[in-house]
ZAMARGU-4260 file (C-alpha; in steps of 0.2 Angstrom, whole numbers, plus 5000, padded with zeros to 4 digits):
<rodrens>
0) 5663/6127/6010 | 5672/6141/6018 | 5686/6129/6025 | 5689/6122/6007 | 5690/6140/6000
5) 5703/6144/6014 | 5713/6129/6009 | 5713/6133/5990 | 5718/6151/5993 | 5731/6147/6006
10) 5722/6157/6020 | 5723/6152/6038 | 5709/6141/6044 | 5698/6145/6059 | 5684/6133/6060
15) 5676/6140/6076 | 5676/6158/6069 | 5669/6152/6052 | 5654/6142/6060 | 5650/6157/6072
20) 5651/6169/6057 | 5638/6158/6047 | 5627/6156/6062 | 5627/6174/6068 | 5627/6184/6051
25) 5627/6173/6036 | 5627/6188/6024 | 5645/6193/6028 | 5654/6176/6025 | 5643/6174/6009
30) 5649/6190/6002 | 5667/6187/6007 | 5667/6169/5999 | 5659/6176/5983 | 5672/6190/5982
35) 5686/6176/5984 | 5678/6165/5970 | 5675/6180/5958 | 5693/6186/5960 | 5700/6169/5957
40) 5689/6167/5941 | 5695/6184/5935 | 5713/6179/5938 | 5711/6163/5928 | 5702/6172/5914
45) 5716/6185/5913 | 5730/6172/5913 | 5720/6162/5900 | 5719/6178/5889 | 5738/6181/5891
50) 5742/6163/5887 | 5731/6164/5871 | 5739/6180/5866 | 5756/6172/5868 | 5751/6157/5858
55) 5745/6169/5844 | 5762/6178/5844 | 5771/6162/5845 | 5761/6155/5831 | 5765/6170/5820
60) 5784/6169/5825 | 5784/6151/5820 | 5776/6154/5804 | 5788/6168/5800 | 5802/6156/5805
65) 5796/6142/5794 | 5794/6154/5779 | 5812/6161/5782 | 5819/6143/5783 | 5810/6138/5767
70) 5817/6153/5758 | 5834/6150/5765 | 5834/6132/5759 | 5828/6137/5742 | 5841/6150/5741
75) 5855/6138/5747 | 5849/6124/5734 | 5849/6137/5720 | 5867/6143/5726 | 5873/6125/5726
80) 5865/6121/5709 | 5874/6137/5702 | 5891/6132/5710 | 5889/6114/5703 | 5885/6121/5685
85) 5900/6133/5687 | 5911/6118/5692 | 5905/6108/5677 | 5908/6122/5665 | 5925/6125/5672
90) 5929/6107/5670 | 5923/6107/5652 | 5933/6122/5648 | 5948/6115/5656 | 5946/6099/5646
95) 5944/6110/5630 | 5960/6120/5634 | 5970/6104/5638 | 5964/6096/5622 | 5970/6112/5612
100) 5986/6113/5622 | 5991/6095/5621 | 6000/6089/5605 | 5987/6082/5593 | 5985/6063/5593
105) 5989/6055/5577 | 5975/6048/5567 | 5978/6034/5555 | 5968/6024/5544 | 5972/6007/5538
110) 5981/6013/5522 | 5992/6025/5531 | 5997/6012/5544 | 6002/6000/5530 | 6011/6015/5522
115) 6021/6019/5538 | 6025/6001/5541 | 6031/5999/5523 | 6041/6016/5524 | 6050/6009/5539
120) 6055/5993/5531 | 6059/6001/5515 | 6068/6015/5522 | 6081/6003/5529 | 6084/5997/5511
125) 6080/6012/5501 | 6092/6025/5494 | 6094/6042/5501 | 6081/6050/5488 | 6068/6037/5491
130) 6069/6038/5509 | 6067/6057/5508 | 6052/6055/5497 | 6044/6043/5509 | 6047/6053/5524
135) 6039/6068/5516 | 6023/6058/5512 | 6023/6052/5530 | 6026/6069/5537 | 6012/6076/5526
140) 6000/6063/5532 | 6005/6067/5550 | 6002/6086/5547 | 5985/6083/5539 | 5980/6072/5554
145) 5986/6085/5566 | 5976/6099/5557 | 5960/6088/5557 | 5961/6085/5575 | 5965/6103/5579
150) 5950/6109/5569 | 5938/6096/5576 | 5944/6100/5594 | 5942/6119/5592 | 5925/6117/5584
155) 5919/6105/5598 | 5917/6090/5587 | 5922/6073/5591 | 5938/6066/5584 | 5936/6052/5572
160) 5949/6039/5569 | 5952/6032/5551 | 5937/6038/5542 | 5945/6051/5530 | 5954/6044/5514
165) 5959/6061/5507 | 5978/6059/5511
</rodrens>
């Protein structure tokens, strides 16, 4: 047994002295072996307690890191969502500004298309006063269409084509 203890603890082995020590005075080597084993057990327990303490502190650190990472991910997602909403709002406002700044598109119903076609063909053969009266009615029709499209685009409504017969 003493030889095994010496190998485990890295002590030099003296087989002859160990046998003589056990034969002559067994109490001395027994006490020495028990002291070696007891100190080894204390060392193992101490190292185990240190390891458990490190494990607890690492577990706390990991929990804090996970919570911090989750908060960061939620904050980043909210920030991305806000940025996306701002981009959509900017695009919507730009579209509204472009619609207001762009010249109004002409709205024509079937009757005004026929009138314009008729005015083109008749203006070639009409006298000066007839052509002026036709161009006035055409310009009034165009102005009314422009007013309607501006009022609908500024109020946010959709522009309808050819539904109004108030001309």
